[in-house]
Structure formats: structure tokens, C-alpha cells
mmJSON file of the N, C-alpha and C atoms, coordinates in Angstrom:
{"data_MODEL":{"atom_site":{
"group_PDB":["ATOM","ATOM","ATOM","ATOM","ATOM","ATOM","ATOM","ATOM","ATOM","ATOM","ATOM","ATOM","ATOM","ATOM","ATOM","ATOM","ATOM","ATOM","ATOM","ATOM","ATOM","ATOM","ATOM","ATOM","ATOM","ATOM","ATOM","ATOM","ATOM","ATOM","ATOM","ATOM","ATOM","ATOM","ATOM","ATOM","ATOM","ATOM","ATOM","ATOM","ATOM","ATOM","ATOM","ATOM","ATOM","ATOM","ATOM","ATOM","ATOM","ATOM","ATOM","ATOM","ATOM","ATOM","ATOM","ATOM","ATOM","ATOM","ATOM","ATOM","ATOM","ATOM","ATOM","ATOM","ATOM","ATOM","ATOM","ATOM","ATOM","ATOM","ATOM","ATOM","ATOM","ATOM","ATOM","ATOM","ATOM","ATOM","ATOM","ATOM","ATOM","ATOM","ATOM","ATOM","ATOM","ATOM","ATOM","ATOM","ATOM","ATOM","ATOM","ATOM","ATOM","ATOM","ATOM","ATOM","ATOM","ATOM","ATOM","ATOM","ATOM","ATOM","ATOM","ATOM","ATOM","ATOM","ATOM","ATOM","ATOM","ATOM","ATOM","ATOM","ATOM","ATOM","ATOM","ATOM","ATOM","ATOM","ATOM","ATOM","ATOM","ATOM","ATOM","ATOM","ATOM","ATOM","ATOM","ATOM","ATOM","ATOM","ATOM","ATOM","ATOM","ATOM","ATOM","ATOM","ATOM","ATOM","ATOM","ATOM","ATOM","ATOM","ATOM","ATOM","ATOM","ATOM","ATOM","ATOM","ATOM","ATOM","ATOM","ATOM","ATOM","ATOM","ATOM","ATOM","ATOM","ATOM","ATOM","ATOM","ATOM","ATOM","ATOM","ATOM","ATOM","ATOM","ATOM","ATOM","ATOM","ATOM","ATOM","ATOM","ATOM","ATOM","ATOM","ATOM","ATOM","ATOM","ATOM","ATOM","ATOM","ATOM","ATOM","ATOM","ATOM","ATOM","ATOM","ATOM","ATOM","ATOM","ATOM","ATOM","ATOM","ATOM","ATOM","ATOM","ATOM","ATOM","ATOM","ATOM","ATOM","ATOM","ATOM","ATOM","ATOM","ATOM","ATOM"],
"id":[1,2,3,4,5,6,7,8,9,10,11,12,13,14,15,16,17,18,19,20,21,22,23,24,25,26,27,28,29,30,31,32,33,34,35,36,37,38,39,40,41,42,43,44,45,46,47,48,49,50,51,52,53,54,55,56,57,58,59,60,61,62,63,64,65,66,67,68,69,70,71,72,73,74,75,76,77,78,79,80,81,82,83,84,85,86,87,88,89,90,91,92,93,94,95,96,97,98,99,100,101,102,103,104,105,106,107,108,109,110,111,112,113,114,115,116,117,118,119,120,121,122,123,124,125,126,127,128,129,130,131,132,133,134,135,136,137,138,139,140,141,142,143,144,145,146,147,148,149,150,151,152,153,154,155,156,157,158,159,160,161,162,163,164,165,166,167,168,169,170,171,172,173,174,175,176,177,178,179,180,181,182,183,184,185,186,187,188,189,190,191,192,193,194,195,196,197,198,199,200,201,202,203,204,205,206,207],
"type_symbol":["N","C","C","N","C","C","N","C","C","N","C","C","N","C","C","N","C","C","N","C","C","N","C","C","N","C","C","N","C","C","N","C","C","N","C","C","N","C","C","N","C","C","N","C","C","N","C","C","N","C","C","N","C","C","N","C","C","N","C","C","N","C","C","N","C","C","N","C","C","N","C","C","N","C","C","N","C","C","N","C","C","N","C","C","N","C","C","N","C","C","N","C","C","N","C","C","N","C","C","N","C","C","N","C","C","N","C","C","N","C","C","N","C","C","N","C","C","N","C","C","N","C","C","N","C","C","N","C","C","N","C","C","N","C","C","N","C","C","N","C","C","N","C","C","N","C","C","N","C","C","N","C","C","N","C","C","N","C","C","N","C","C","N","C","C","N","C","C","N","C","C","N","C","C","N","C","C","N","C","C","N","C","C","N","C","C","N","C","C","N","C","C","N","C","C","N","C","C","N","C","C","N","C","C","N","C","C"],
"label_atom_id":["N","CA","C","N","CA","C","N","CA","C","N","CA","C","N","CA","C","N","CA","C","N","CA","C","N","CA","C","N","CA","C","N","CA","C","N","CA","C","N","CA","C","N","CA","C","N","CA","C","N","CA","C","N","CA","C","N","CA","C","N","CA","C","N","CA","C","N","CA","C","N","CA","C","N","CA","C","N","CA","C","N","CA","C","N","CA","C","N","CA","C","N","CA","C","N","CA","C","N","CA","C","N","CA","C","N","CA","C","N","CA","C","N","CA","C","N","CA","C","N","CA","C","N","CA","C","N","CA","C","N","CA","C","N","CA","C","N","CA","C","N","CA","C","N","CA","C","N","CA","C","N","CA","C","N","CA","C","N","CA","C","N","CA","C","N","CA","C","N","CA","C","N","CA","C","N","CA","C","N","CA","C","N","CA","C","N","CA","C","N","CA","C","N","CA","C","N","CA","C","N","CA","C","N","CA","C","N","CA","C","N","CA","C","N","CA","C","N","CA","C","N","CA","C","N","CA","C","N","CA","C","N","CA","C","N","CA","C","N","CA","C"],
"label_alt_id":[null,null,null,null,null,null,null,null,null,null,null,null,null,null,null,null,null,null,null,null,null,null,null,null,null,null,null,null,null,null,null,null,null,null,null,null,null,null,null,null,null,null,null,null,null,null,null,null,null,null,null,null,null,null,null,null,null,null,null,null,null,null,null,null,null,null,null,null,null,null,null,null,null,null,null,null,null,null,null,null,null,null,null,null,null,null,null,null,null,null,null,null,null,null,null,null,null,null,null,null,null,null,null,null,null,null,null,null,null,null,null,null,null,null,null,null,null,null,null,null,null,null,null,null,null,null,null,null,null,null,null,null,null,null,null,null,null,null,null,null,null,null,null,null,null,null,null,null,null,null,null,null,null,null,null,null,null,null,null,null,null,null,null,null,null,null,null,null,null,null,null,null,null,null,null,null,null,null,null,null,null,null,null,null,null,null,null,null,null,null,null,null,null,null,null,null,null,null,null,null,null,null,null,null,null,null,null],
"label_comp_id":["MET","MET","MET","ALA","ALA","ALA","ARG","ARG","ARG","GLY","GLY","GLY","HIS","HIS","HIS","GLY","GLY","GLY","ILE","ILE","ILE","GLY","GLY","GLY","VAL","VAL","VAL","VAL","VAL","VAL","THR","THR","THR","PRO","PRO","PRO","GLY","GLY","GLY","ALA","ALA","ALA","LEU","LEU","LEU","SER","SER","SER","GLY","GLY","GLY","SER","SER","SER","GLN","GLN","GLN","TRP","TRP","TRP","ARG","ARG","ARG","GLU","GLU","GLU","ALA","ALA","ALA","VAL","VAL","VAL","GLU","GLU","GLU","VAL","VAL","VAL","VAL","VAL","VAL","ASP","ASP","ASP","SER","SER","SER","PRO","PRO","PRO","GLY","GLY","GLY","PHE","PHE","PHE","LYS","LYS","LYS","PRO","PRO","PRO","GLN","GLN","GLN","VAL","VAL","VAL","ARG","ARG","ARG","CYS","CYS","CYS","TRP","TRP","TRP","LEU","LEU","LEU","PRO","PRO","PRO","HIS","HIS","HIS","ARG","ARG","ARG","PRO","PRO","PRO","PRO","PRO","PRO","GLY","GLY","GLY","ARG","ARG","ARG","GLN","GLN","GLN","ALA","ALA","ALA","GLY","GLY","GLY","ALA","ALA","ALA","PRO","PRO","PRO","ASP","ASP","ASP","ARG","ARG","ARG","GLY","GLY","GLY","ALA","ALA","ALA","LEU","LEU","LEU","ALA","ALA","ALA","GLU","GLU","GLU","ALA","ALA","ALA","LEU","LEU","LEU","LYS","LYS","LYS","GLY","GLY","GLY","PRO","PRO","PRO","MET","MET","MET","PRO","PRO","PRO","LEU","LEU","LEU","MET","MET","MET","SER","SER","SER"],
"label_asym_id":["A","A","A","A","A","A","A","A","A","A","A","A","A","A","A","A","A","A","A","A","A","A","A","A","A","A","A","A","A","A","A","A","A","A","A","A","A","A","A","A","A","A","A","A","A","A","A","A","A","A","A","A","A","A","A","A","A","A","A","A","A","A","A","A","A","A","A","A","A","A","A","A","A","A","A","A","A","A","A","A","A","A","A","A","A","A","A","A","A","A","A","A","A","A","A","A","A","A","A","A","A","A","A","A","A","A","A","A","A","A","A","A","A","A","A","A","A","A","A","A","A","A","A","A","A","A","A","A","A","A","A","A","A","A","A","A","A","A","A","A","A","A","A","A","A","A","A","A","A","A","A","A","A","A","A","A","A","A","A","A","A","A","A","A","A","A","A","A","A","A","A","A","A","A","A","A","A","A","A","A","A","A","A","A","A","A","A","A","A","A","A","A","A","A","A","A","A","A","A","A","A","A","A","A","A","A","A"],
"label_entity_id":["1","1","1","1","1","1","1","1","1","1","1","1","1","1","1","1","1","1","1","1","1","1","1","1","1","1","1","1","1","1","1","1","1","1","1","1","1","1","1","1","1","1","1","1","1","1","1","1","1","1","1","1","1","1","1","1","1","1","1","1","1","1","1","1","1","1","1","1","1","1","1","1","1","1","1","1","1","1","1","1","1","1","1","1","1","1","1","1","1","1","1","1","1","1","1","1","1","1","1","1","1","1","1","1","1","1","1","1","1","1","1","1","1","1","1","1","1","1","1","1","1","1","1","1","1","1","1","1","1","1","1","1","1","1","1","1","1","1","1","1","1","1","1","1","1","1","1","1","1","1","1","1","1","1","1","1","1","1","1","1","1","1","1","1","1","1","1","1","1","1","1","1","1","1","1","1","1","1","1","1","1","1","1","1","1","1","1","1","1","1","1","1","1","1","1","1","1","1","1","1","1","1","1","1","1","1","1"],
"label_seq_id":[1,1,1,2,2,2,3,3,3,4,4,4,5,5,5,6,6,6,7,7,7,8,8,8,9,9,9,10,10,10,11,11,11,12,12,12,13,13,13,14,14,14,15,15,15,16,16,16,17,17,17,18,18,18,19,19,19,20,20,20,21,21,21,22,22,22,23,23,23,24,24,24,25,25,25,26,26,26,27,27,27,28,28,28,29,29,29,30,30,30,31,31,31,32,32,32,33,33,33,34,34,34,35,35,35,36,36,36,37,37,37,38,38,38,39,39,39,40,40,40,41,41,41,42,42,42,43,43,43,44,44,44,45,45,45,46,46,46,47,47,47,48,48,48,49,49,49,50,50,50,51,51,51,52,52,52,53,53,53,54,54,54,55,55,55,56,56,56,57,57,57,58,58,58,59,59,59,60,60,60,61,61,61,62,62,62,63,63,63,64,64,64,65,65,65,66,66,66,67,67,67,68,68,68,69,69,69],
"pdbx_PDB_ins_code":[null,null,null,null,null,null,null,null,null,null,null,null,null,null,null,null,null,null,null,null,null,null,null,null,null,null,null,null,null,null,null,null,null,null,null,null,null,null,null,null,null,null,null,null,null,null,null,null,null,null,null,null,null,null,null,null,null,null,null,null,null,null,null,null,null,null,null,null,null,null,null,null,null,null,null,null,null,null,null,null,null,null,null,null,null,null,null,null,null,null,null,null,null,null,null,null,null,null,null,null,null,null,null,null,null,null,null,null,null,null,null,null,null,null,null,null,null,null,null,null,null,null,null,null,null,null,null,null,null,null,null,null,null,null,null,null,null,null,null,null,null,null,null,null,null,null,null,null,null,null,null,null,null,null,null,null,null,null,null,null,null,null,null,null,null,null,null,null,null,null,null,null,null,null,null,null,null,null,null,null,null,null,null,null,null,null,null,null,null,null,null,null,null,null,null,null,null,null,null,null,null,null,null,null,null,null,null],
"Cartn_x":[11.766,12.968,13.327,12.603,12.884,12.692,13.595,13.55,13.543,14.09,14.22,12.963,11.972,10.72,10.452,9.829,9.426,10.35,10.045,10.853,11.357,12.354,12.891,13.278,13.341,13.747,14.992,16.026,17.284,17.95,18.684,19.413,20.626,21.082,22.268,23.482,23.648,24.784,24.736,23.536,23.395,23.625,23.156,23.352,24.824,25.525,26.933,27.788,27.388,28.145,27.626,26.601,25.972,26.685,26.716,27.285,26.398,25.163,24.21,24.144,24.959,24.838,24.934,25.688,25.819,24.685,23.946,22.906,21.517,21.368,20.049,19.975,18.77,18.537,17.982,18.647,18.195,17.232,16.057,15.019,14.794,14.958,14.722,13.215,12.766,11.327,11.134,11.297,11.247,9.898,8.805,7.494,7.099,7.961,7.641,7.73,6.644,6.608,6.152,7.081,6.681,6.089,5.085,4.496,4.472,5.242,5.406,4.905,4.147,3.744,4.349,5.058,5.751,5.362,5.008,4.678,5.769,6.177,7.13,6.586,5.643,5.1,6.154,6.206,7.149,6.542,7.064,6.585,7.65,7.231,8.227,9.1,10.356,11.232,10.688,10.865,10.544,9.127,8.302,6.964,6.521,5.596,5.11,4.008,3.941,2.837,1.568,0.537,-0.708,-1.888,-3.051,-4.288,-4.386,-4.02,-4.121,-3.257,-2.065,-1.192,-1.807,-2.304,-2.916,-4.155,-4.933,-6.141,-5.822,-4.802,-4.411,-3.926,-3.166,-2.698,-3.868,-4.791,-5.956,-6.773,-6.955,-7.706,-6.978,-5.664,-4.887,-4.97,-4.998,-5.063,-6.427,-7.462,-8.798,-8.923,-8.039,-8.123,-7.796,-7.953,-7.652,-6.163,-5.874,-4.485,-4.317,-4.033,-4.02,-2.977,-1.945,-0.909,-1.211,-2.28,-2.609,-3.767,-3.682,-4.772,-5.546],
"Cartn_y":[65.358,64.871,65.729,66.812,67.691,66.948,67.189,66.584,65.053,64.49,63.044,62.304,63.015,62.376,62.659,61.725,61.941,61.273,61.518,60.953,62.085,61.789,62.752,62.023,62.754,62.196,62.958,62.212,62.84,61.976,62.62,61.865,61.2,60.078,59.423,60.347,61.176,62.095,63.109,63.639,64.614,63.953,62.724,62.02,61.705,61.299,60.924,62.103,63.321,64.495,65.164,64.587,65.212,64.851,65.804,65.522,64.56,64.367,63.518,62.097,61.759,60.463,59.267,59.371,58.256,58.237,59.327,59.429,59.05,58.853,58.528,57.062,56.553,55.176,55.224,54.57,54.521,53.355,53.643,52.627,52.436,51.214,50.914,50.889,51.611,51.659,51.614,50.429,50.323,50.704,50.592,50.935,52.385,53.172,54.573,55.402,56.091,56.931,58.326,59.184,60.521,61.347,62.132,63.086,64.419,65.351,66.624,67.756,68.637,69.868,71.013,71.858,72.956,74.274,75.232,76.571,77.526,78.391,79.433,80.754,81.348,82.623,83.718,84.541,85.657,86.791,87.953,89.114,89.52,90.125,90.619,91.683,91.799,92.808,94.221,95.057,96.455,96.867,95.958,96.385,95.59,96.145,95.513,94.516,93.451,92.505,93.198,93.114,93.79,92.861,93.439,92.662,91.766,92.222,91.319,90.069,90.219,89.063,88.095,88.613,87.753,87.069,87.793,87.216,86.087,86.274,85.235,83.988,84.161,83.015,82.297,83.045,82.438,81.636,82.166,81.45,80.18,80.257,79.086,77.981,78.345,77.343,76.678,77.283,76.685,75.586,75.591,74.65,73.229,72.291,70.886,70.688,69.813,69.486,67.981,67.54,66.107,65.305,65.937,65.173,64.99,65.584,65.472,64.511,63.671,62.722,63.099],
"Cartn_z":[-113.348,-112.732,-111.528,-111.347,-110.214,-108.906,-108.002,-106.665,-106.703,-107.767,-107.838,-108.245,-108.771,-109.174,-110.643,-111.322,-112.703,-113.694,-114.959,-116.035,-116.92,-117.67,-118.618,-119.893,-120.975,-122.256,-122.698,-123.021,-123.415,-124.481,-125.363,-126.378,-125.731,-126.287,-125.727,-125.687,-126.7,-126.723,-125.601,-125.336,-124.254,-122.902,-122.743,-121.473,-121.245,-122.286,-122.104,-121.66,-122.016,-121.608,-120.353,-119.737,-118.576,-117.281,-116.371,-115.049,-114.257,-114.686,-113.964,-114.523,-115.512,-116.188,-115.25,-114.182,-113.24,-112.214,-112.103,-111.073,-111.577,-112.893,-113.431,-113.826,-113.811,-114.247,-115.665,-116.584,-117.971,-118.115,-118.658,-118.836,-120.327,-120.803,-122.208,-122.457,-123.463,-123.768,-125.285,-125.885,-127.345,-127.956,-127.22,-127.762,-127.562,-126.935,-126.638,-127.911,-128.244,-129.447,-129.039,-128.66,-128.208,-129.345,-129.004,-129.937,-129.212,-129.698,-129.009,-129.893,-129.3,-129.986,-129.196,-129.867,-129.201,-129.852,-129.027,-129.511,-129.059,-129.95,-129.608,-130.14,-129.405,-129.883,-129.792,-130.792,-130.789,-131.596,-131.403,-132.157,-133.163,-134.249,-135.199,-134.538,-134.934,-134.339,-134.563,-133.573,-133.73,-133.414,-132.935,-132.535,-131.321,-130.604,-129.384,-129.719,-128.956,-129.107,-128.646,-129.435,-129.088,-129.199,-129.132,-129.171,-130.407,-131.613,-132.769,-132.613,-132.043,-131.834,-130.834,-129.738,-128.719,-129.275,-130.064,-130.649,-131.61,-132.438,-133.394,-132.672,-131.607,-130.837,-130.18,-129.606,-128.958,-129.968,-131.171,-132.203,-132.634,-132.789,-133.197,-132.158,-130.892,-129.831,-129.749,-130.315,-130.32,-131.365,-132.348,-133.457,-133.044,-133.973,-133.672,-133.408,-132.484,-132.159,-132.334,-133.557,-133.85,-133.089,-132.592,-131.894,-130.418,-129.945,-128.525,-128.367,-127.359,-127.128,-125.898],
"occupancy":[1.0,1.0,1.0,1.0,1.0,1.0,1.0,1.0,1.0,1.0,1.0,1.0,1.0,1.0,1.0,1.0,1.0,1.0,1.0,1.0,1.0,1.0,1.0,1.0,1.0,1.0,1.0,1.0,1.0,1.0,1.0,1.0,1.0,1.0,1.0,1.0,1.0,1.0,1.0,1.0,1.0,1.0,1.0,1.0,1.0,1.0,1.0,1.0,1.0,1.0,1.0,1.0,1.0,1.0,1.0,1.0,1.0,1.0,1.0,1.0,1.0,1.0,1.0,1.0,1.0,1.0,1.0,1.0,1.0,1.0,1.0,1.0,1.0,1.0,1.0,1.0,1.0,1.0,1.0,1.0,1.0,1.0,1.0,1.0,1.0,1.0,1.0,1.0,1.0,1.0,1.0,1.0,1.0,1.0,1.0,1.0,1.0,1.0,1.0,1.0,1.0,1.0,1.0,1.0,1.0,1.0,1.0,1.0,1.0,1.0,1.0,1.0,1.0,1.0,1.0,1.0,1.0,1.0,1.0,1.0,1.0,1.0,1.0,1.0,1.0,1.0,1.0,1.0,1.0,1.0,1.0,1.0,1.0,1.0,1.0,1.0,1.0,1.0,1.0,1.0,1.0,1.0,1.0,1.0,1.0,1.0,1.0,1.0,1.0,1.0,1.0,1.0,1.0,1.0,1.0,1.0,1.0,1.0,1.0,1.0,1.0,1.0,1.0,1.0,1.0,1.0,1.0,1.0,1.0,1.0,1.0,1.0,1.0,1.0,1.0,1.0,1.0,1.0,1.0,1.0,1.0,1.0,1.0,1.0,1.0,1.0,1.0,1.0,1.0,1.0,1.0,1.0,1.0,1.0,1.0,1.0,1.0,1.0,1.0,1.0,1.0,1.0,1.0,1.0,1.0,1.0,1.0],
"B_iso_or_equiv":[0.0,0.0,0.0,0.0,0.0,0.0,0.0,0.0,0.0,0.0,0.0,0.0,0.0,0.0,0.0,0.0,0.0,0.0,0.0,0.0,0.0,0.0,0.0,0.0,0.0,0.0,0.0,0.0,0.0,0.0,0.0,0.0,0.0,0.0,0.0,0.0,0.0,0.0,0.0,0.0,0.0,0.0,0.0,0.0,0.0,0.0,0.0,0.0,0.0,0.0,0.0,0.0,0.0,0.0,0.0,0.0,0.0,0.0,0.0,0.0,0.0,0.0,0.0,0.0,0.0,0.0,0.0,0.0,0.0,0.0,0.0,0.0,0.0,0.0,0.0,0.0,0.0,0.0,0.0,0.0,0.0,0.0,0.0,0.0,0.0,0.0,0.0,0.0,0.0,0.0,0.0,0.0,0.0,0.0,0.0,0.0,0.0,0.0,0.0,0.0,0.0,0.0,0.0,0.0,0.0,0.0,0.0,0.0,0.0,0.0,0.0,0.0,0.0,0.0,0.0,0.0,0.0,0.0,0.0,0.0,0.0,0.0,0.0,0.0,0.0,0.0,0.0,0.0,0.0,0.0,0.0,0.0,0.0,0.0,0.0,0.0,0.0,0.0,0.0,0.0,0.0,0.0,0.0,0.0,0.0,0.0,0.0,0.0,0.0,0.0,0.0,0.0,0.0,0.0,0.0,0.0,0.0,0.0,0.0,0.0,0.0,0.0,0.0,0.0,0.0,0.0,0.0,0.0,0.0,0.0,0.0,0.0,0.0,0.0,0.0,0.0,0.0,0.0,0.0,0.0,0.0,0.0,0.0,0.0,0.0,0.0,0.0,0.0,0.0,0.0,0.0,0.0,0.0,0.0,0.0,0.0,0.0,0.0,0.0,0.0,0.0,0.0,0.0,0.0,0.0,0.0,0.0],
"pdbx_formal_charge":[null,null,null,null,null,null,null,null,null,null,null,null,null,null,null,null,null,null,null,null,null,null,null,null,null,null,null,null,null,null,null,null,null,null,null,null,null,null,null,null,null,null,null,null,null,null,null,null,null,null,null,null,null,null,null,null,null,null,null,null,null,null,null,null,null,null,null,null,null,null,null,null,null,null,null,null,null,null,null,null,null,null,null,null,null,null,null,null,null,null,null,null,null,null,null,null,null,null,null,null,null,null,null,null,null,null,null,null,null,null,null,null,null,null,null,null,null,null,null,null,null,null,null,null,null,null,null,null,null,null,null,null,null,null,null,null,null,null,null,null,null,null,null,null,null,null,null,null,null,null,null,null,null,null,null,null,null,null,null,null,null,null,null,null,null,null,null,null,null,null,null,null,null,null,null,null,null,null,null,null,null,null,null,null,null,null,null,null,null,null,null,null,null,null,null,null,null,null,null,null,null,null,null,null,null,null,null],
"auth_seq_id":[1,1,1,2,2,2,3,3,3,4,4,4,5,5,5,6,6,6,7,7,7,8,8,8,9,9,9,10,10,10,11,11,11,12,12,12,13,13,13,14,14,14,15,15,15,16,16,16,17,17,17,18,18,18,19,19,19,20,20,20,21,21,21,22,22,22,23,23,23,24,24,24,25,25,25,26,26,26,27,27,27,28,28,28,29,29,29,30,30,30,31,31,31,32,32,32,33,33,33,34,34,34,35,35,35,36,36,36,37,37,37,38,38,38,39,39,39,40,40,40,41,41,41,42,42,42,43,43,43,44,44,44,45,45,45,46,46,46,47,47,47,48,48,48,49,49,49,50,50,50,51,51,51,52,52,52,53,53,53,54,54,54,55,55,55,56,56,56,57,57,57,58,58,58,59,59,59,60,60,60,61,61,61,62,62,62,63,63,63,64,64,64,65,65,65,66,66,66,67,67,67,68,68,68,69,69,69],
"auth_comp_id":["MET","MET","MET","ALA","ALA","ALA","ARG","ARG","ARG","GLY","GLY","GLY","HIS","HIS","HIS","GLY","GLY","GLY","ILE","ILE","ILE","GLY","GLY","GLY","VAL","VAL","VAL","VAL","VAL","VAL","THR","THR","THR","PRO","PRO","PRO","GLY","GLY","GLY","ALA","ALA","ALA","LEU","LEU","LEU","SER","SER","SER","GLY","GLY","GLY","SER","SER","SER","GLN","GLN","GLN","TRP","TRP","TRP","ARG","ARG","ARG","GLU","GLU","GLU","ALA","ALA","ALA","VAL","VAL","VAL","GLU","GLU","GLU","VAL","VAL","VAL","VAL","VAL","VAL","ASP","ASP","ASP","SER","SER","SER","PRO","PRO","PRO","GLY","GLY","GLY","PHE","PHE","PHE","LYS","LYS","LYS","PRO","PRO","PRO","GLN","GLN","GLN","VAL","VAL","VAL","ARG","ARG","ARG","CYS","CYS","CYS","TRP","TRP","TRP","LEU","LEU","LEU","PRO","PRO","PRO","HIS","HIS","HIS","ARG","ARG","ARG","PRO","PRO","PRO","PRO","PRO","PRO","GLY","GLY","GLY","ARG","ARG","ARG","GLN","GLN","GLN","ALA","ALA","ALA","GLY","GLY","GLY","ALA","ALA","ALA","PRO","PRO","PRO","ASP","ASP","ASP","ARG","ARG","ARG","GLY","GLY","GLY","ALA","ALA","ALA","LEU","LEU","LEU","ALA","ALA","ALA","GLU","GLU","GLU","ALA","ALA","ALA","LEU","LEU","LEU","LYS","LYS","LYS","GLY","GLY","GLY","PRO","PRO","PRO","MET","MET","MET","PRO","PRO","PRO","LEU","LEU","LEU","MET","MET","MET","SER","SER","SER"],
"auth_asym_id":["A","A","A","A","A","A","A","A","A","A","A","A","A","A","A","A","A","A","A","A","A","A","A","A","A","A","A","A","A","A","A","A","A","A","A","A","A","A","A","A","A","A","A","A","A","A","A","A","A","A","A","A","A","A","A","A","A","A","A","A","A","A","A","A","A","A","A","A","A","A","A","A","A","A","A","A","A","A","A","A","A","A","A","A","A","A","A","A","A","A","A","A","A","A","A","A","A","A","A","A","A","A","A","A","A","A","A","A","A","A","A","A","A","A","A","A","A","A","A","A","A","A","A","A","A","A","A","A","A","A","A","A","A","A","A","A","A","A","A","A","A","A","A","A","A","A","A","A","A","A","A","A","A","A","A","A","A","A","A","A","A","A","A","A","A","A","A","A","A","A","A","A","A","A","A","A","A","A","A","A","A","A","A","A","A","A","A","A","A","A","A","A","A","A","A","A","A","A","A","A","A","A","A","A","A","A","A"],
"auth_atom_id":["N","CA","C","N","CA","C","N","CA","C","N","CA","C","N","CA","C","N","CA","C","N","CA","C","N","CA","C","N","CA","C","N","CA","C","N","CA","C","N","CA","C","N","CA","C","N","CA","C","N","CA","C","N","CA","C","N","CA","C","N","CA","C","N","CA","C","N","CA","C","N","CA","C","N","CA","C","N","CA","C","N","CA","C","N","CA","C","N","CA","C","N","CA","C","N","CA","C","N","CA","C","N","CA","C","N","CA","C","N","CA","C","N","CA","C","N","CA","C","N","CA","C","N","CA","C","N","CA","C","N","CA","C","N","CA","C","N","CA","C","N","CA","C","N","CA","C","N","CA","C","N","CA","C","N","CA","C","N","CA","C","N","CA","C","N","CA","C","N","CA","C","N","CA","C","N","CA","C","N","CA","C","N","CA","C","N","CA","C","N","CA","C","N","CA","C","N","CA","C","N","CA","C","N","CA","C","N","CA","C","N","CA","C","N","CA","C","N","CA","C","N","CA","C","N","CA","C","N","CA","C","N","CA","C","N","CA","C","N","CA","C"],
"pdbx_PDB_model_num":[1,1,1,1,1,1,1,1,1,1,1,1,1,1,1,1,1,1,1,1,1,1,1,1,1,1,1,1,1,1,1,1,1,1,1,1,1,1,1,1,1,1,1,1,1,1,1,1,1,1,1,1,1,1,1,1,1,1,1,1,1,1,1,1,1,1,1,1,1,1,1,1,1,1,1,1,1,1,1,1,1,1,1,1,1,1,1,1,1,1,1,1,1,1,1,1,1,1,1,1,1,1,1,1,1,1,1,1,1,1,1,1,1,1,1,1,1,1,1,1,1,1,1,1,1,1,1,1,1,1,1,1,1,1,1,1,1,1,1,1,1,1,1,1,1,1,1,1,1,1,1,1,1,1,1,1,1,1,1,1,1,1,1,1,1,1,1,1,1,1,1,1,1,1,1,1,1,1,1,1,1,1,1,1,1,1,1,1,1,1,1,1,1,1,1,1,1,1,1,1,1,1,1,1,1,1,1]
}}}
């Protein structure tokens, strides 16, 4: 949606409270079935992320990702 290009997905509640609600075009898409995979890597409190953490993340990313086509 940056610079007026692209699409965005927002809940009706979030849109109704947005300052941009009058500036966007809402498109009905009843067949749209989003599949999102989200990663939030973090380290346990009190220690620095090190090679074992990076290695585990790299290995996990090599695995199958069934939600991605």
C-alpha cells in the first residue's frame, strides 16, 4: 500500500477506526483464503543469541513449509 500501490488486508474493525478509511477502496473477495506463516525469532532473556540459536533457525527454515506454495 506504500505510495498508493499494492493491496493490504485489514479487519473491518481496524479499518473503521483508521484515519485512512475514506482513502482506500474496499474490494470484496469472497474466495480469498489467506495462508500466513509468521516467524518471530527471539532469544531467552539474559543471554546473547549465538551460533547455536542461528544454527537452529537455519535448520528450521530448511524444513517443509506446507502453507507456502
